C-alpha positions as CSV (number, residue, x, y, z in Angstrom):
1,M,0.0,0.0,0.0
2,Q,1.4,3.4,-1.1
3,A,1.5,6.3,1.3
4,N,-0.6,9.4,0.4
5,H,1.9,12.2,0.0
6,S,-0.7,14.8,-1.3
7,A,-0.8,16.5,2.1
8,E,2.9,17.0,2.0
9,R,2.9,18.5,-1.5
10,E,1.6,21.7,-3.0
11,P,1.4,22.6,-6.6
12,M,4.3,24.8,-7.8
13,A,3.5,28.2,-9.3
14,K,4.0,28.4,-13.0
15,V,6.8,30.9,-12.7
16,D,8.7,28.6,-10.3
17,T,8.0,25.6,-12.6
18,A,9.6,27.6,-15.5
19,W,12.7,28.4,-13.4
20,L,12.9,24.8,-12.3
21,R,12.8,23.5,-15.9
22,M,15.3,26.0,-17.2
23,E,18.0,24.8,-14.8
24,R,20.9,22.9,-16.3
25,P,24.4,22.1,-15.0
26,T,25.7,25.0,-17.1
27,N,22.8,27.3,-16.2
28,L,22.0,27.2,-12.5
29,M,18.8,28.9,-11.5
30,M,20.2,30.1,-8.2
31,I,18.7,32.6,-5.8
32,T,21.1,34.4,-3.6
33,G,20.5,36.5,-0.5
34,V,22.9,38.6,1.5
35,I,22.8,39.0,5.3
36,G,25.1,41.6,6.9
37,L,26.4,40.9,10.4
38,S,27.7,43.3,13.0
39,T,29.4,40.5,15.1
40,R,30.8,37.1,14.3
41,L,28.7,34.0,14.6
42,G,29.9,30.5,15.3
43,I,28.5,27.6,13.3
44,K,26.0,26.6,16.1
45,A,24.7,30.1,16.5
46,L,24.4,30.4,12.7
47,R,22.4,27.2,12.5
48,V,20.1,28.5,15.3
49,M,19.6,31.8,13.6
50,L,18.8,30.3,10.2
51,S,16.5,27.7,11.8
52,E,14.6,30.4,13.6
53,R,14.4,32.9,10.6
54,L,14.2,30.7,7.6
55,L,12.5,27.5,8.8
56,A,9.6,29.6,9.9
57,Y,8.8,29.5,6.2
58,R,7.7,26.1,5.0
59,R,9.4,26.5,1.6
60,F,12.9,26.2,3.2
61,R,11.9,22.7,4.4
62,Q,10.6,21.6,0.9
63,R,12.2,20.4,-2.3
64,P,10.9,20.6,-5.9
65,L,9.3,17.5,-7.4
66,D,8.8,17.6,-11.2
67,L,6.5,14.9,-12.5
68,G,6.6,16.1,-16.1
69,S,3.0,17.2,-16.4
70,Q,3.1,19.2,-13.1
71,A,5.6,20.3,-10.6
72,F,5.2,20.4,-6.8
73,W,6.8,21.6,-3.6
74,E,7.2,18.6,-1.4
75,V,8.2,18.4,2.3
76,D,11.7,17.0,2.5
77,P,11.4,14.1,5.0
78,D,15.2,14.0,5.5
79,F,15.7,17.7,6.1
80,D,18.6,18.4,8.3
81,I,19.9,21.9,9.1
82,N,23.3,20.5,9.7
83,W,23.6,19.4,6.0
84,H,22.5,22.8,4.8
85,V,24.8,24.8,7.1
86,R,28.4,23.6,7.0
87,R,31.9,24.9,7.5
88,S,34.0,25.6,4.4
89,A,37.3,27.2,3.6
90,L,37.5,30.3,1.5
91,I,40.0,31.3,-1.2
92,E,42.8,33.2,0.6
93,K,42.4,36.3,-1.7
94,F,38.7,36.7,-0.9
95,P,37.8,40.4,-1.5
96,K,38.2,42.5,1.7
97,E,34.9,44.4,1.0
98,L,33.0,41.2,1.3
99,E,34.5,40.0,4.6
100,K,31.6,41.4,6.6
101,L,28.9,39.8,4.3
102,M,27.1,36.5,4.4
103,L,26.1,35.2,1.0
104,L,23.3,32.7,1.2
105,A,21.9,30.6,-1.6
106,L,18.3,29.7,-1.1
107,M,17.1,27.0,-3.4
108,D,16.0,23.4,-3.6
109,D,19.3,22.2,-2.3
110,W,20.2,25.3,-0.4
111,E,23.4,25.3,1.5
112,S,25.2,27.8,3.6
113,T,28.9,27.5,4.5
114,L,30.8,29.2,7.2
115,N,34.5,29.8,7.0
116,P,36.1,28.9,10.4
117,K,38.9,31.5,10.0
118,K,36.6,34.3,9.0
119,A,33.5,33.3,11.0
120,D,31.5,36.3,9.9
121,V,31.6,35.2,6.2
122,L,29.0,32.8,4.8
123,L,28.9,31.6,1.3
124,G,25.9,30.1,-0.4
125,E,26.5,27.2,-2.7
126,Q,24.5,24.6,-4.6
C-alpha cells in the first residue's frame, strides 16, 4: 500500500516551474540573498539563527518535485539543518569588502557554508 503524500505536496506556481525546468548544470537557477552581520557568529549560532528565521517559512523545508505534467513543492522528510549549514574554507584572496557579508543561496538544495577562519563570512552554494 502506497502512502498518500498529497498532504505533503503543494502545486508549484507556473513561474517557479519555469525556473525549475530551465536549470541545467551550465545554467543554474540560483537565488542568492545577503545578510550583513555586526558581530561574528559561530556555526552553532548560525544554525540556530537560520533555523529560527528561515525555517519559519515552509518553503525552506521543501524540495521541488517535477512529475513532467506538473511540478510540486514537497516536504523533505530528510531535512537536516546540519547538512544545509556547514563549514567551508574560502579562497585566501577573498575580496576585503565582502568579509563582513554573508552570501546565502536559497534554493532546492540550499546550502550555507561558514569559514572557520573568518566566522563572519557565509557563502551560499548549490
